[in-house]
C-alpha positions in Angstrom: 45.7 -13.1 45.9 45.6 -9.2 45.9 48.0 -7.1 47.8 46.1 -5.8 51.0 46.6 -2.1 49.9 45.1 -2.9 46.5 42.2 -4.7 48.1 41.2 -1.7 50.1 41.2 0.4 46.8 38.9 -2.1 45.3 36.6 -2.1 48.3 36.3 1.7 48.2 35.8 1.7 44.4 32.8 -0.6 45.0 31.4 1.9 47.7 31.4 4.8 45.4 27.8 5.9 44.4 27.5 7.6 41.2 24.7 10.2 40.2 21.7 8.2 38.9 21.9 7.8 35.2 18.0 8.2 34.7 17.8 4.4 33.7 15.5 2.2 35.9 16.2 -1.5 36.8 13.4 -3.9 36.8 13.3 -7.6 37.9 10.6 -9.7 36.3 10.1 -13.3 37.3 8.6 -15.6 39.6 5.5 -18.0 39.5 2.6 -16.9 37.3 4.8 -14.1 35.7 5.1 -15.0 32.0 7.3 -13.0 29.8 5.5 -13.6 26.5 2.2 -12.2 28.2 4.1 -9.2 29.5 5.4 -8.5 25.9 2.0 -9.0 24.3 0.0 -6.8 26.8 2.7 -4.3 27.6 3.4 -4.6 31.3 5.7 -5.5 34.0 4.5 -6.6 37.4 5.3 -7.4 41.1 3.3 -8.7 44.1 3.0 -11.3 46.8 3.6 -8.7 49.4 4.2 -4.8 49.6 7.8 -5.4 50.0 7.8 -6.7 46.3 5.2 -4.3 44.9 6.0 -1.0 46.6 9.2 -0.3 44.6 7.1 0.0 41.5 6.1 3.3 42.7 9.5 4.7 42.0 8.8 4.3 38.3 8.3 7.6 36.5 6.0 8.2 33.5 8.1 8.0 30.3 11.1 6.6 32.3 13.2 3.8 30.6 13.3 0.4 32.2 15.7 -2.4 31.6 14.0 -5.6 32.4 16.2 -8.5 34.0 14.9 -11.9 34.8 16.7 -13.2 37.9 18.1 -16.6 38.5 20.9 -16.0 35.9 18.5 -15.7 33.0 19.4 -12.3 32.0 18.0 -9.1 30.5 15.0 -9.5 28.2 13.7 -6.1 27.5 13.8 -2.3 27.4 10.8 -0.2 27.5 9.3 3.1 28.5 6.7 3.6 31.4 3.3 4.6 30.2 1.3 4.4 33.4 1.9 4.1 37.1 1.5 0.9 39.0 -2.1 -0.4 39.5 -3.7 -3.5 41.1 -4.2 -6.4 38.5 -8.0 -5.8 39.0 -7.7 -2.3 37.4 -5.2 -3.1 34.4 -7.2 -3.0 31.3 -6.2 -4.7 27.9 -7.7 -5.3 24.5 -9.1 -8.9 24.5 -8.2 -9.3 20.8 -11.8 -8.5 19.7 -11.5 -4.7 20.2 -12.9 -4.8 23.8 -11.2 -3.4 26.8 -11.3 -6.0 29.6 -9.5 -6.6 32.8 -6.4 -8.5 32.4 -7.4 -10.7 35.3 -10.6 -11.7 33.4 -8.4 -13.6 30.6 -7.0 -16.9 30.7 -3.5 -16.0 31.5 -0.7 -16.9 33.9 -0.8 -13.4 35.4 -4.4 -13.8 36.2 -3.6 -16.6 38.6 -1.8 -14.0 40.9 -3.7 -12.4 43.7 -6.1 -9.5 43.0 -6.7 -6.6 45.3 -10.0 -7.8 46.1 -8.9 -11.2 47.1 -5.9 -9.8 49.3 -4.9 -6.2 49.1 -1.5 -6.8 51.0 -0.5 -9.7 48.5 -2.1 -8.2 45.2 -0.2 -8.2 42.0 0.5 -4.7 40.7 1.1 -3.9 37.0 2.9 -1.0 35.2 1.9 -0.4 31.7 5.0 -0.3 29.4 5.6 0.5 25.7 8.2 -2.1 24.7 11.3 -0.5 22.7 12.9 -3.8 22.3 12.4 -7.3 23.7 13.9 -10.7 23.2 12.6 -14.2 24.0 13.7 -15.6 27.4 16.1 -18.2 25.4 17.9 -15.2 24.0 18.3 -13.3 27.2 21.3 -11.1 27.4 23.8 -11.8 30.2 27.4 -11.1 30.8 29.7 -11.4 33.6 29.7 -8.3 35.7 26.0 -7.2 34.8 24.1 -5.5 37.5 21.3 -7.4 39.4 19.2 -6.5 42.4 16.5 -8.3 44.5 14.1 -5.2 44.3 11.2 -5.2 41.8 12.4 -1.9 40.6 15.4 0.3 41.4 17.3 3.5 40.7 20.7 2.1 40.8 23.8 4.3 41.3 26.6 1.7 41.2 29.2 1.7 38.6 28.1 -1.8 37.7 24.8 -0.2 36.5 26.4 2.2 34.2 28.4 -0.6 32.7 25.4 -2.8 32.4 23.3 0.0 30.6 26.1 0.9 28.2 26.5 -2.9 27.2 22.7 -3.4 26.9 22.4 -0.3 24.6 25.0 -1.9 22.3 23.4 -5.4 22.6 19.8 -4.2 22.2 21.0 -1.7 19.4 19.5 1.3 21.5 20.8 4.9 21.5 
């Protein structure tokens, strides 16, 4: 039990919004989103409705993203945004033979999502990323008190976010 006066102080501290630290939060997960594919082809994605995909538009070029897999899995990567979000139909990758092809033409999990042509409202959108550091899902970094959010991308201003980024920088060996 906490003294009622102390409880009010704790509640007020949680409401304090700090200036944005310039680091983006990204949530990556769900059906047909495979972390190994995201690492290999350099992307993060969201879709299934505009509520999920529209937050990708806040990501600025050269902005640093910290990628969390929801459901208690943890943080799996840090990268830099290279291109703005585009529908999966327009995301080009190397096919392994030196040819540029649509990622949706490859036999991948991400290719099983909705294309813009199939359903503009529920289309999957991809953001090209240059990975600074990634870890396999089974080595995801999680700690009590880490920041989490239901949005696909966010510019958090919570104390918890500052703490999370500081810890992740140490754990990933990033300056």
